[in-house]
Every structure is written in structure tokens, then in C-alpha cells.
C-alpha positions as CSV (number, residue, x, y, z in Angstrom):
1,M,89.8,4.5,87.4
2,T,87.1,6.4,89.3
3,L,84.7,3.5,89.6
4,P,84.1,2.0,93.0
5,V,86.0,-1.3,93.5
6,E,82.7,-3.1,94.4
7,R,81.2,-2.1,91.1
8,M,84.3,-3.1,89.2
9,L,84.2,-6.5,90.9
10,A,80.6,-6.9,90.1
11,M,81.3,-6.2,86.4
12,Y,84.2,-8.6,86.5
13,E,81.9,-11.3,87.9
14,M,79.3,-10.6,85.2
15,M,81.9,-11.1,82.5
16,L,82.9,-14.4,84.2
17,V,79.2,-15.4,84.1
18,I,78.8,-14.5,80.4
19,R,82.1,-16.3,79.5
20,G,81.1,-19.3,81.6
21,V,77.6,-19.5,80.1
22,E,79.0,-19.3,76.6
23,E,81.7,-21.9,77.1
24,R,79.1,-24.3,78.6
25,A,76.7,-23.5,75.8
26,A,79.4,-24.5,73.3
27,R,79.9,-27.8,75.0
28,L,76.2,-28.5,75.3
29,Y,75.8,-27.7,71.6
30,K,78.6,-30.0,70.6
31,D,77.1,-32.8,72.7
32,G,73.7,-32.3,71.2
33,E,71.9,-30.9,74.3
34,V,71.3,-27.5,72.6
35,P,69.6,-27.7,69.3
36,G,69.4,-25.2,66.5
37,F,71.9,-22.4,65.9
38,V,74.2,-21.0,68.5
39,H,76.1,-17.7,68.1
40,L,78.5,-17.0,71.0
41,C,79.8,-13.6,72.2
42,I,83.1,-14.9,73.7
43,G,85.5,-12.0,73.5
44,Q,82.7,-9.4,73.6
45,E,81.8,-9.6,77.3
46,A,83.0,-6.1,78.1
47,T,80.5,-4.3,75.8
48,A,77.4,-6.0,77.2
49,T,78.6,-5.8,80.8
50,G,79.8,-2.2,80.6
51,A,76.8,-0.8,78.7
52,C,74.2,-2.6,80.8
53,S,75.8,-1.6,84.1
54,A,74.9,2.0,83.3
55,L,71.2,1.2,83.0
56,A,68.4,1.3,85.6
57,E,65.0,-0.3,86.1
58,G,62.7,0.9,83.3
59,D,65.4,1.1,80.7
60,V,65.2,-1.2,77.7
61,I,67.6,-3.1,75.5
62,T,67.2,-4.8,72.1
63,S,69.7,-7.4,71.1
64,T,71.0,-9.5,68.2
65,H,71.4,-13.1,67.3
66,R,74.5,-13.0,69.4
67,G,72.6,-11.9,72.5
68,H,73.3,-14.1,75.4
69,G,75.7,-11.6,77.0
70,H,73.3,-8.7,76.7
71,C,70.5,-10.7,78.3
72,L,72.6,-11.9,81.2
73,A,74.0,-8.4,81.8
74,R,70.5,-7.1,81.9
75,G,69.4,-9.6,84.5
76,L,68.5,-12.9,83.0
77,Q,69.6,-15.8,85.3
78,P,71.9,-18.5,83.9
79,A,69.5,-21.3,84.8
80,E,66.7,-19.6,82.8
81,M,69.0,-19.2,79.9
82,F,70.3,-22.8,79.9
83,A,66.8,-24.1,80.2
84,E,65.8,-21.9,77.2
85,L,68.8,-23.1,75.1
86,M,67.8,-26.7,75.9
87,G,64.2,-26.1,75.0
88,R,62.8,-26.6,78.5
89,D,59.6,-25.2,79.9
90,T,61.4,-23.3,82.6
91,G,63.4,-21.3,80.1
92,T,62.9,-17.6,79.9
93,C,60.7,-18.1,76.8
94,H,59.4,-21.5,77.9
95,G,61.4,-23.1,75.0
96,L,59.6,-21.1,72.3
97,G,62.4,-18.6,71.6
98,G,65.8,-20.4,71.8
99,S,69.2,-18.9,71.5
100,M,68.6,-16.3,68.7
101,H,65.3,-15.1,70.2
102,I,65.8,-15.1,73.9
103,A,64.0,-12.2,75.6
104,D,62.4,-11.1,78.8
105,P,60.2,-8.0,78.4
106,R,59.6,-7.9,82.1
107,R,63.3,-7.0,82.6
108,G,63.3,-4.6,79.7
109,V,64.9,-7.2,77.3
110,F,62.8,-6.6,74.2
111,G,64.4,-9.5,72.4
112,A,67.4,-11.0,70.8
113,N,66.7,-11.2,67.1
114,G,67.5,-13.7,64.4
115,I,67.1,-11.0,61.7
116,V,70.1,-8.7,61.3
117,G,69.2,-5.1,62.3
118,A,65.6,-6.0,63.1
119,G,65.9,-5.0,66.7
120,L,66.7,-1.4,65.8
121,P,63.2,-0.3,64.8
122,I,61.8,-1.9,67.9
123,A,64.2,0.1,70.0
124,V,62.9,3.3,68.3
125,G,59.4,2.3,69.4
126,A,60.6,1.8,73.0
127,G,62.2,5.3,72.8
128,L,59.0,6.7,71.4
129,A,57.0,5.2,74.4
130,Q,59.4,7.1,76.7
131,R,58.7,10.3,74.9
132,L,54.9,9.9,74.8
133,R,54.9,9.0,78.5
134,R,57.3,11.8,79.3
135,G,59.5,9.3,81.0
136,T,63.3,9.4,81.7
137,G,64.0,5.8,80.5
138,V,66.8,5.1,78.0
139,V,67.0,2.5,75.3
140,V,70.3,0.7,74.2
141,A,70.0,-1.0,70.8
142,F,72.8,-3.4,70.3
143,F,73.8,-4.3,66.8
144,G,76.9,-5.7,65.0
145,D,78.9,-3.8,62.4
146,G,77.3,-5.8,59.6
147,A,73.8,-4.3,60.5
148,Q,74.8,-0.8,59.4
149,A,74.4,-1.9,55.8
150,T,70.7,-2.7,56.3
151,G,67.8,-0.5,55.5
152,A,66.4,-1.0,59.0
153,F,69.5,0.6,60.5
154,H,69.2,3.7,58.3
155,E,65.5,4.1,58.8
156,S,65.7,3.6,62.5
157,V,68.6,6.0,63.1
158,N,67.0,8.7,61.0
159,L,63.6,8.4,62.7
160,A,65.2,8.3,66.2
161,A,67.3,11.3,65.4
162,L,64.4,13.2,63.9
163,W,62.2,12.6,66.9
164,K,65.1,13.1,69.4
165,L,64.4,9.8,71.1
166,P,66.6,8.6,74.0
167,V,68.2,5.8,72.1
168,A,71.9,4.7,72.1
169,F,72.5,2.7,69.0
170,F,75.4,0.6,70.3
171,C,77.5,-1.1,67.6
172,E,79.7,-4.0,68.8
173,N,82.2,-3.7,66.0
174,N,83.8,-7.1,65.9
175,H,85.2,-6.5,62.4
176,Y,83.2,-9.2,60.6
177,A,79.7,-9.4,59.2
178,E,79.3,-13.2,59.3
179,F,82.3,-14.3,57.1
180,S,83.1,-10.9,55.5
181,P,85.5,-8.3,56.9
182,A,84.1,-4.9,57.6
183,A,86.3,-3.3,55.0
184,A,84.5,-5.2,52.3
185,Q,81.0,-4.2,53.6
186,H,80.8,-0.5,54.1
187,A,81.6,2.5,51.9
188,G,81.7,4.8,54.9
189,T,82.4,4.7,58.6
190,L,79.9,4.8,61.4
191,A,81.3,8.2,62.5
192,Q,80.5,9.6,59.0
193,R,77.0,8.1,59.1
194,A,76.4,9.6,62.5
195,A,77.4,13.0,61.1
196,G,75.0,12.5,58.2
197,Y,72.2,12.1,60.6
198,G,73.3,15.0,62.7
199,I,74.0,13.0,65.8
200,E,76.9,12.2,68.0
201,H,79.4,9.3,67.5
202,V,81.1,7.9,70.6
203,A,84.1,5.6,70.0
204,L,84.9,3.2,72.8
205,P,87.6,0.6,73.5
206,G,85.2,-2.4,73.5
207,N,87.5,-4.8,75.4
208,D,87.9,-2.4,78.4
209,V,84.8,-3.0,80.5
210,F,85.6,-0.2,82.9
211,A,86.1,2.4,80.1
212,V,82.8,1.3,78.5
213,A,81.0,1.6,81.8
214,E,82.3,5.0,82.6
215,A,81.5,6.3,79.1
216,M,78.0,4.8,79.2
217,D,77.4,6.2,82.7
218,G,77.9,9.7,81.4
219,L,76.1,9.1,78.2
220,V,73.0,7.5,79.8
221,A,72.7,10.3,82.3
222,S,73.0,12.8,79.5
223,L,70.2,11.1,77.5
224,R,67.9,11.1,80.5
225,E,68.5,14.9,80.9
226,T,68.4,15.8,77.2
227,P,66.7,13.1,75.2
228,R,68.4,12.5,71.8
229,S,69.9,9.7,69.8
230,V,73.6,8.8,69.6
231,I,75.7,6.1,67.9
232,V,78.2,4.3,70.1
233,E,80.9,2.2,68.4
234,A,82.8,-0.2,70.6
235,D,85.9,-1.8,69.0
236,T,85.9,-5.5,70.0
237,Y,86.3,-9.0,68.6
238,R,84.5,-12.3,68.7
239,Q,86.9,-15.1,69.5
240,H,84.7,-17.9,68.2
241,G,83.3,-18.1,64.6
242,H,80.1,-16.6,63.4
243,Y,78.3,-19.7,64.6
244,E,79.4,-22.8,66.5
245,G,80.9,-25.1,63.9
246,D,82.1,-22.2,61.7
247,P,85.4,-23.4,60.2
248,Q,86.6,-19.7,60.1
249,R,88.6,-20.0,56.9
250,Y,88.1,-16.3,56.4
251,R,90.2,-15.3,59.5
252,D,93.9,-15.3,59.9
253,A,95.2,-17.3,62.9
254,D,97.6,-14.5,63.9
255,E,94.8,-12.0,64.0
256,V,92.7,-14.2,66.3
257,Q,95.7,-14.7,68.7
258,E,96.4,-11.0,68.7
259,W,92.9,-10.3,69.9
260,K,92.9,-13.1,72.4
261,A,95.9,-11.5,74.0
262,R,93.7,-8.5,74.6
263,D,91.0,-10.6,76.2
264,P,88.6,-8.4,78.2
265,I,88.5,-10.6,81.2
266,T,92.3,-10.8,81.4
267,E,92.5,-7.1,81.0
268,A,89.9,-6.4,83.7
269,A,91.7,-8.8,86.1
270,A,94.9,-6.9,85.6
271,V,93.3,-3.6,86.4
272,L,91.7,-5.0,89.5
273,A,95.1,-6.5,90.6
274,R,96.8,-3.1,90.1
275,G,94.0,-1.6,92.3
276,G,94.9,-3.9,95.1
277,V,92.5,-6.8,94.7
278,A,94.3,-10.0,95.6
279,T,94.8,-12.7,92.9
280,E,93.4,-15.3,95.3
281,D,90.2,-13.3,95.6
282,L,89.7,-13.2,91.9
283,A,90.4,-16.9,91.6
284,A,87.9,-17.6,94.4
285,L,85.3,-15.5,92.6
286,A,85.9,-17.4,89.4
287,A,85.5,-20.7,91.2
288,A,82.3,-19.6,92.8
289,V,80.9,-18.5,89.4
290,A,81.9,-21.8,87.9
291,G,80.1,-23.7,90.6
292,R,76.9,-21.7,90.2
293,L,76.9,-22.2,86.5
294,D,77.4,-26.0,86.8
295,D,74.4,-26.0,89.2
296,A,72.4,-24.0,86.6
297,V,73.2,-26.5,83.9
298,A,72.2,-29.4,86.1
299,S,69.0,-27.6,87.0
300,A,68.2,-27.0,83.3
301,R,68.8,-30.7,82.5
302,L,66.2,-31.7,85.1
303,A,63.6,-29.2,84.0
304,P,60.5,-30.5,82.1
305,V,60.6,-30.3,78.4
306,A,58.6,-27.5,76.7
307,D,54.9,-27.9,77.2
308,P,53.0,-28.6,73.8
309,A,49.9,-26.8,75.2
310,R,51.8,-23.5,75.3
311,M,52.2,-23.5,71.5
312,A,48.5,-22.6,71.1
313,T,48.2,-20.2,73.9
314,A,51.4,-18.3,73.1
315,V,50.4,-17.3,69.6
316,S,47.7,-14.8,70.5
317,A,46.4,-13.3,73.7
318,P,42.8,-14.2,74.6
319,R,40.3,-11.7,73.1
320,S,37.0,-10.9,74.6
321,C,34.0,-12.4,72.8
322,P,31.1,-10.0,73.1
323,S,27.7,-10.8,71.6
324,E,26.9,-9.2,68.2
325,P,25.3,-5.8,68.9
326,P,22.1,-4.9,67.0
327,L,22.7,-2.1,64.5
328,V,20.3,0.6,65.7
329,P,21.0,3.7,63.7
330,S,21.7,6.7,66.0
331,A,21.8,9.7,63.8
332,G,21.1,9.1,60.1
333,E,23.8,8.0,57.7
334,F,27.6,8.5,57.5
335,R,30.3,7.5,55.1
336,T,33.0,4.8,55.4
337,M,35.6,7.6,55.6
338,D,33.7,9.1,58.5
339,A,33.6,5.8,60.2
340,V,37.4,5.5,60.1
341,S,37.8,9.1,61.4
342,E,35.2,8.7,64.2
343,A,36.6,5.4,65.3
344,L,40.1,6.8,65.7
345,H,38.7,9.9,67.4
346,A,36.8,7.7,69.9
347,E,39.8,5.5,70.8
348,L,42.2,8.5,71.1
349,A,39.7,10.1,73.4
350,S,39.0,7.1,75.6
351,D,42.5,5.7,76.0
352,D,45.7,7.8,76.4
353,T,47.9,4.8,75.5
354,V,46.6,5.0,71.9
355,F,48.6,6.9,69.3
356,V,48.3,7.2,65.5
357,A,51.4,7.3,63.3
358,G,52.1,7.2,59.6
359,I,53.1,9.2,56.6
360,D,51.1,12.5,56.4
361,V,48.5,11.4,59.0
362,A,48.9,14.5,61.2
363,A,48.9,17.9,59.6
364,G,48.1,16.4,56.2
365,G,45.2,14.4,57.5
366,N,46.1,11.3,55.4
367,V,46.2,11.0,51.6
368,F,42.4,10.4,51.6
369,G,41.6,12.9,54.4
370,L,40.6,10.3,56.9
371,T,42.6,11.7,59.8
372,R,41.8,15.3,59.4
373,G,41.2,17.1,62.7
374,L,42.9,14.5,64.9
375,W,46.3,16.2,65.0
376,E,44.8,19.5,66.0
377,Q,43.2,17.8,69.0
378,W,46.0,15.4,69.9
379,P,49.2,16.9,68.6
380,D,51.4,14.6,70.7
381,R,49.6,11.4,69.8
382,V,48.9,11.8,66.0
383,I,52.4,11.7,64.5
384,D,53.8,12.2,61.0
385,T,56.6,9.9,60.0
386,P,59.1,9.9,57.2
387,I,58.7,7.5,54.3
388,A,60.2,4.7,56.4
389,E,57.7,1.9,56.7
390,T,60.2,-0.6,58.3
391,A,61.0,1.9,61.1
392,L,57.3,2.7,61.5
393,M,56.2,-1.0,61.8
394,G,59.1,-1.8,64.1
395,A,58.4,1.3,66.2
396,A,54.8,0.0,66.6
397,V,56.2,-3.3,67.9
398,G,58.5,-1.6,70.4
399,A,55.9,0.8,71.6
400,A,53.4,-2.0,72.1
401,M,55.9,-4.0,74.1
402,A,56.4,-0.9,76.3
403,G,52.6,-0.8,77.0
404,L,51.1,1.5,74.3
405,R,48.5,0.8,71.7
406,P,49.9,2.0,68.3
407,V,47.6,2.5,65.3
408,V,50.0,2.8,62.4
409,E,49.1,3.4,58.8
410,L,50.6,1.6,55.8
411,M,49.5,4.0,53.1
412,Y,48.8,1.2,50.5
413,V,48.8,-2.5,51.2
414,D,51.0,-2.9,48.1
415,F,53.8,-1.3,50.2
416,L,53.8,-4.4,52.5
417,G,57.0,-5.6,50.8
418,V,59.1,-2.7,52.1
419,C,58.3,-3.5,55.7
420,F,57.3,-7.2,55.7
421,D,60.0,-8.3,58.1
422,Q,58.7,-6.2,61.0
423,I,55.2,-7.6,60.4
424,L,56.1,-11.2,59.5
425,N,59.0,-11.9,61.9
426,Q,58.5,-9.3,64.7
427,M,54.9,-8.2,65.1
428,A,53.4,-11.6,64.5
429,K,55.9,-13.7,66.3
430,L,57.3,-11.9,69.3
431,R,54.4,-13.0,71.6
432,F,55.1,-16.6,70.6
433,M,58.9,-16.3,70.9
434,T,58.6,-14.9,74.4
435,G,56.5,-17.8,75.4
436,G,53.4,-15.7,75.6
437,E,54.9,-13.2,78.1
438,V,54.1,-10.1,76.1
439,E,51.0,-8.6,74.4
440,L,51.2,-6.7,71.2
441,P,48.1,-4.5,70.8
442,I,48.9,-3.1,67.4
443,T,46.6,-2.0,64.7
444,V,48.0,-1.6,61.2
445,R,45.5,0.4,59.1
446,T,45.9,0.0,55.3
447,Q,43.8,0.1,52.2
448,F,43.5,-1.5,48.8
449,G,41.1,-1.4,45.8
450,A,41.3,-2.0,42.1
451,G,39.1,-0.4,39.5
452,R,40.6,3.1,39.1
453,S,43.6,2.2,36.8
454,S,46.1,2.4,39.6
455,G,48.3,-0.2,38.0
456,A,50.1,-3.3,39.3
457,Q,51.7,-1.7,42.3
458,H,48.7,0.0,43.8
459,S,45.8,-2.4,43.1
460,Q,46.8,-5.6,44.9
461,S,44.7,-7.7,47.3
462,L,47.3,-9.2,49.6
463,E,45.1,-10.4,52.4
464,G,45.9,-14.0,51.6
465,L,49.5,-13.4,52.2
466,L,48.9,-11.8,55.6
467,A,46.3,-14.4,56.6
468,Q,49.0,-17.1,56.2
469,I,50.9,-15.7,59.2
470,P,50.1,-17.1,62.6
471,G,49.8,-14.3,65.1
472,L,48.1,-11.8,62.8
473,T,44.4,-11.0,62.7
474,V,43.2,-9.6,59.3
475,V,40.0,-7.6,59.2
476,M,38.2,-6.4,56.0
477,P,34.9,-4.6,56.6
478,S,32.3,-4.1,53.9
479,D,30.2,-1.1,55.2
480,P,30.5,2.0,57.3
481,A,29.0,0.6,60.5
482,D,31.2,-2.4,60.4
483,T,34.2,-0.2,59.6
484,Y,33.5,1.8,62.8
485,G,32.7,-1.1,65.1
486,L,35.5,-3.4,63.9
487,L,38.2,-0.6,63.9
488,R,37.4,0.2,67.5
489,A,37.5,-3.5,68.4
490,A,40.8,-3.8,66.6
491,I,42.4,-1.0,68.5
492,R,41.2,-2.5,71.8
493,D,42.4,-6.0,70.9
494,P,45.5,-7.4,72.6
495,N,46.9,-8.8,69.4
496,P,48.3,-7.4,66.1
497,V,45.4,-6.6,63.7
498,V,45.8,-5.7,60.1
499,F,42.8,-3.6,59.2
500,I,42.3,-3.4,55.5
501,E,39.9,-0.8,54.0
502,N,38.8,-0.6,50.4
503,R,39.4,2.9,49.1
504,L,36.6,2.7,46.6
505,M,34.2,2.4,49.5
506,Y,35.3,5.5,51.4
507,G,32.4,7.5,50.0
508,Q,29.9,4.7,50.6
509,R,27.0,5.7,52.9
510,G,25.2,3.6,55.5
511,P,23.5,3.8,58.9
512,R,25.5,5.5,61.7
513,P,25.6,3.2,64.7
514,P,25.7,4.3,68.4
515,E,29.0,5.8,69.6
516,D,29.7,2.7,71.7
517,Y,29.2,0.3,68.9
518,L,31.8,-2.6,68.8
519,V,31.7,-5.5,66.4
520,P,33.3,-8.7,67.6
521,I,36.4,-9.7,65.6
522,G,36.4,-13.2,64.0
523,R,32.7,-13.5,63.3
524,A,31.0,-13.6,59.9
525,R,27.5,-12.4,59.3
526,T,24.7,-13.6,56.9
527,L,23.5,-10.6,54.9
528,R,21.0,-12.5,52.7
529,D,19.2,-15.8,53.4
530,G,18.9,-18.4,50.6
531,T,18.4,-22.1,49.9
532,D,20.2,-23.0,46.7
533,V,23.8,-21.5,46.8
534,T,26.0,-20.0,49.5
535,V,28.2,-17.1,48.3
536,V,30.9,-16.0,50.7
537,S,32.8,-12.8,50.2
538,Y,34.3,-9.8,52.1
539,S,35.0,-6.1,51.6
540,R,33.7,-4.4,48.5
541,M,33.0,-7.7,46.7
542,V,30.2,-8.4,49.2
543,W,28.1,-5.8,47.4
544,E,28.9,-7.3,44.0
545,A,27.8,-10.7,45.5
546,L,24.5,-9.2,46.8
547,A,23.9,-7.6,43.4
548,A,24.6,-10.9,41.7
549,A,22.1,-12.6,44.0
550,E,19.5,-10.2,42.9
551,I,20.2,-10.9,39.3
552,V,19.9,-14.7,39.6
553,A,16.8,-14.4,41.9
554,A,14.8,-13.4,38.9
555,E,15.9,-16.8,37.4
556,G,14.6,-18.7,40.4
557,I,18.0,-19.3,42.2
558,S,18.0,-18.5,45.9
559,V,21.3,-17.3,47.1
560,E,22.6,-16.9,50.7
561,V,25.3,-14.3,51.1
562,V,27.9,-14.4,53.9
563,D,30.2,-11.5,54.7
564,L,33.4,-12.8,56.4
565,R,34.4,-9.4,57.8
566,T,37.5,-11.1,59.4
567,V,39.6,-13.2,57.0
568,A,42.0,-14.4,59.7
569,P,40.8,-16.2,61.7
570,L,38.1,-17.4,59.5
571,D,34.6,-18.0,60.9
572,L,34.2,-21.5,59.4
573,D,31.3,-22.3,61.6
574,T,29.1,-19.7,60.0
575,V,30.3,-20.6,56.5
576,L,29.8,-24.4,57.0
577,A,26.4,-23.9,58.6
578,S,25.3,-22.0,55.5
579,V,26.7,-24.7,53.2
580,R,24.7,-27.3,55.1
581,R,21.6,-25.3,54.3
582,T,22.3,-24.8,50.6
583,G,24.6,-27.7,49.6
584,R,26.6,-25.4,47.3
585,L,29.5,-22.9,47.8
586,L,30.9,-20.1,45.7
587,V,33.6,-17.8,47.1
588,A,34.1,-14.3,45.5
589,H,37.0,-12.0,46.2
590,E,39.0,-9.2,44.6
591,A,42.3,-11.1,45.1
592,V,43.5,-13.3,42.3
593,A,41.8,-16.7,42.2
594,G,43.8,-19.8,43.3
595,I,45.8,-19.8,46.5
596,G,44.3,-17.6,49.2
597,I,41.1,-17.1,51.2
598,G,39.0,-18.7,48.6
599,A,41.2,-21.8,48.4
600,E,41.1,-22.1,52.2
601,L,37.3,-22.0,52.3
602,A,37.1,-24.5,49.4
603,G,39.5,-26.8,51.4
604,A,37.4,-26.5,54.5
605,A,34.2,-27.1,52.6
606,A,35.7,-30.2,50.9
607,G,36.9,-31.4,54.2
608,E,34.6,-30.7,57.1
609,G,31.7,-30.0,54.9
610,F,32.2,-32.8,52.3
611,W,29.0,-34.7,53.0
612,T,26.8,-31.6,52.8
613,L,28.1,-30.5,49.3
614,D,26.0,-31.2,46.3
615,A,28.4,-29.6,43.8
616,P,32.1,-28.7,43.5
617,V,33.1,-25.4,45.2
618,L,33.8,-22.6,42.8
619,Q,36.1,-19.5,43.2
620,V,35.5,-16.2,41.5
621,G,38.5,-13.8,41.7
622,A,40.8,-11.7,39.6
623,T,42.6,-13.2,36.7
624,R,46.0,-14.6,37.8
625,T,48.1,-11.7,36.4
626,P,49.2,-8.4,38.0
627,A,46.5,-5.7,37.8
628,P,46.6,-4.0,34.3
629,Y,46.5,-0.3,33.9
630,A,44.2,0.2,30.8
631,P,40.6,0.5,31.9
632,N,39.3,-2.0,29.5
633,L,41.8,-4.6,30.6
634,E,41.2,-3.8,34.3
635,R,37.5,-4.4,33.8
636,R,38.3,-7.8,32.2
637,W,40.7,-8.6,35.1
638,L,38.5,-7.6,38.0
639,P,35.6,-9.8,39.1
640,D,32.2,-8.2,39.2
641,R,28.5,-9.0,39.7
642,S,28.2,-10.4,36.2
643,R,31.0,-12.9,36.7
644,I,29.7,-13.8,40.2
645,A,26.2,-14.4,38.7
646,D,27.7,-16.6,36.0
647,G,29.5,-18.6,38.8
648,I,26.3,-18.9,40.8
649,R,24.5,-20.3,37.7
650,Q,27.3,-22.8,37.1
651,V,27.3,-24.0,40.7
652,A,23.5,-24.2,40.7
653,R,23.5,-26.4,37.6
654,E,25.9,-29.0,39.0
């Protein structure tokens, strides 16, 4: 061995720490002091220790649901970890993450993850941040052998390989994906898959900590010098089951004993003894570690329980609340599509942490031409991606955690299903699961819009689905000026914002606001005053509501029209104030009627606004079927000014 003895002893000590933490976690779980699920890495200490020993400050790791060892090897302290496992306020994530989600972005630990393979796209984003900043940092993305069957794995490796990002995809091959042996899971080997992506495959003896460290030393140094992606596969074994309490009927007892005989700590001790380290010194080191860990458990037991107040503050970072600016036209009119382009241009010009990424957004200028001209001016920060929405959304998460401001495009909101995990379980939740210790300033631009026979997979209004998710802000502007002002505000916001444009409005014209125009997120506006009925809407349906108000005005019905602009969070104060004036409420939206934004507003009106209502609340939305293709059927399916006018008349009669 060529490693210094002092470093070898330090790695041996770290393995003792990891083993000791895991053994105590098992007992605490059995005794009921650790709730939830616990997945231990006993037997795999050498991979975490050896790999992380090669890393420096500024490097990043992503982890798995079996992540205690990775986090400890990267610098988390046992007392913080025990406190987190026990749900205490002094835990690394203040009791909001727990075993499967433990993280510390300040130390470059971008999160253990309860979703198999989900950390890999985030690692790609951390690697992209290194490239955009021209840094020399390296990312190690730990995953188990079962994760190589996921789409997230394939999209991430392909994207990282394509962009030559400094990412080591580190597989801890413990031979089982939950209860299933690897042979029953994969048609090909990791070496074959690496060759398919045109990248290196490095095989390591995963129970030899010193061999892992030496190999990772060379590999990490090489990635700093020549950024690229590699797959590392370490052959190892978990001595406990998939989770604590797993009866392990799927494993042969002789197999378990065979691997225990190759225990990484025992093997490391033998190497140190052969190198002249006294057995008594190793025993003293083990005793000292045990004492420190016992103290850490005692400290965690005495720590205060998780603070309920943190639940609210950890969901979203505070956003500025500027006053509503007056719309003073600066230079005639412009179109909604111009508003998108000019807002992106303004933010790219004013903040070098902003980048734009998506399918065909660079040289192609976006499928609707909205980003034309941006790539020519910022070729490094306007980036085309493969058709890999999971990797794209996850890369946005990782890049934001690394301090950038991604603006990523989901070509159609209908494609939400192919990348929903990264939005639902990562983007929306990571601030909360880190106890509020990270900001995620991400803007997801997407578009929708029925009325052009695009069929059931390109005509959906899914804002209600997104609005259900704590941690996400959902913005849906209705005119060019608001599109410009709200998009700029979204990009500057410290939280994930899904910005949904209506493609049928891209050609709509309206007053061009001043260049510094910013519209506050989360505030509705009243577009038309009235006394008889309040109509609340957003996006394109606002204009149908205004047209309907004109129709019924001729019949003596005075309608107040409120444009939500932001559908999550809802500006209930503005809506309820209007209902107090009119006594009646109709909600009109392009989404199917029933569960959704309309139902939420109806519930609020029936609750907080009950004593001001003079009639039942009515919703006008699309018929509760998928969008039809035939034009005559689509016209029947989609709400319009005529149906809204009929609804206004009905509410006014009540």
C-alpha cells in the first residue's frame, strides 16, 4: 500500500464510526427511539469511506436511502445524525428529513434520497454548475445496483456523458435490489452500459477501503484535470436486510456468512497490523470511537424535539413583496411571445447565475420560436438537452442547490408525467427536507392550451395537480405585460416556480411595460369592477370571462372580473373581498371542472366567505373527459364566453 499510515488510520476510524452509528441506529430503531424506515449500510463502510476520502471542499455527493455512511464520510457529525434520526431539532435537517432524506448542502451533501435513482439527475446538475462556473469540483453520485434499471439512471448518465461533466456515478453493487438478486434484474452489466454511453467503467473491490481510496484518488484527480463522466462499480455486500426488520428469506445463510468473513473493517485491521500498527492501538481507537458515539446518542436524547414552527418556514424561502407597479407603456405594443423572450434576455443579461435549458431552446430557438437569438448571445448559458425530462428537471435541482438559477423548459405541460418525481419529490420538497437550509431558485417554463385539435396528450390543464404540491409556486399570466413582469419575478424568486403560458396567446398583443417592470408573485388583480357577480379566472380564460361580462352587461348584470395570475399560492384576500362586494361567485378555467383551482376557491368562499354569499358558487370548466381531437367535439368540451355568460346568468338568478 502506498497510502500514508495516518490516512489509513483515519479511514479505519471512519469505518468504525459508520459501523458504530449503524449498530446504535439498529438498537434505537428496535427500542422505538428512531421512527420511520431505517436502511443500514453495515458491510458497505469501505465504499463510502474510500470514495469520500478522495474528495475536497467544494466537491458534492448525492446519496441513496442507505445513506448514513456517505453522509458521515463526507463530514456529518454523529450527534447531528442521531438527533436527525430521533426527530430532534438539533438534527442535521432539524427533524424534517429523517433517515432516508438526511442531507447537508453546506458540506456538499446534496441529499440522501428515498426514491431509487433520484439523486443521479441532481448530481448531473451539480456537475453542470461546475462546468458553467469553470470550477474544478467533482461530483460522486452513489447508487445501488438496483437503480441501474431506472430511467433516471439512463437519462442522467447519457446527459452527463454528452456534456462531459465531472461526475463519478458510483455503484455500490451489493448484489440485491431490495429483495431481488441482481441476476434477476438486469439484462446487461454496468460495464456494458458504460461502453454504450462511451464512458469508462472502473471496477473496484468494494470491501477493501484502501484499494477504493487509491483508485478514487487517481480518478478524482483525473476528473478535475479532464472533466468527463465515469461509472465506478464497487463489489460489496450489505450484511443487514434491505430495511431493519427485513426477514431476509431471499438470502442464503451461507452467502451471508461468506461475506461477513470478508468484513471491510476486519480486512482493514489486518492490513494495518501487517503494516506495523499495534493491535492494542487499534483496540484503543475502537474504544475511543465507541465512547464518542455513546456520548452522541446521549446528546441526541437530550436535544429538544423538532420545532413545529419550522414546518411553515422550511417549505418556501421568504419572497420579497414589492408593491404592484403601474403599467405605464414604454414603447407601443408587443406580443406575449416577445414578452417571454425579452424577460429571458433581461435576466440572462443581469445575472450570470441564470441559465436556460431545454429541448431545442438553443440553436432551434424553442418549438414556438420564443428563445431565438438567446443562444447566439449566451452560448454557454442557453443549453440544448436531449429528450430527457427527468434528467433536465433533476439537473435544475442540483444546479440550484449549487447556487445557480436554472430556467428549464418542459415543452408541453402534458409531459409532466415523464419527470414528475423530480418536480414532486425533489424540487418541491428538498428545502423542507433539509430543514430550510437550502434555496431552490428554479423556474420551470411550460405551456398548455386547448382549441387547436391537439388531442388528449397535448391539451391538458394540469395546474391543479401542481398547485396541490407544497413548495411549488404556480403562475399563469393572461397578457403580455404580466407575462414579462411575472416571468422576471419568477426567475428572481428563491423558490421553485412553475410558469405556465398559454400557447394560443403567444400572438396576443398588449402594452409594452418598462424594462424594469416586475409583477409581484401571489397577487390577483381586478380587471373589471362590478356589483352583481364575481367571476374569477386566469390565463386565456380571463379574456373569455371579460367577453362574457360584456354580453350580460347588456342584460343589466354587473360583473366583477378577477384575474388570479398566481394559482398557488392563491390570493384569497382579493377574491373574498370581491365576493363581499357582489355576494356571488363563478370560477371559470380551462381545466376540467370538479377537483382543482375552482373547487379550492369554492371551498374558500363557502368557508371564510359563507356569510357574504347570496347564491351557491358555480364552476365553469372543461367537460370531465380527456380533450377530444375532432374540432366540433373540442368546441363542445372547452368552456367559452357563451358558457361563462350562461353561468353568470344562473348565479345571478339564484
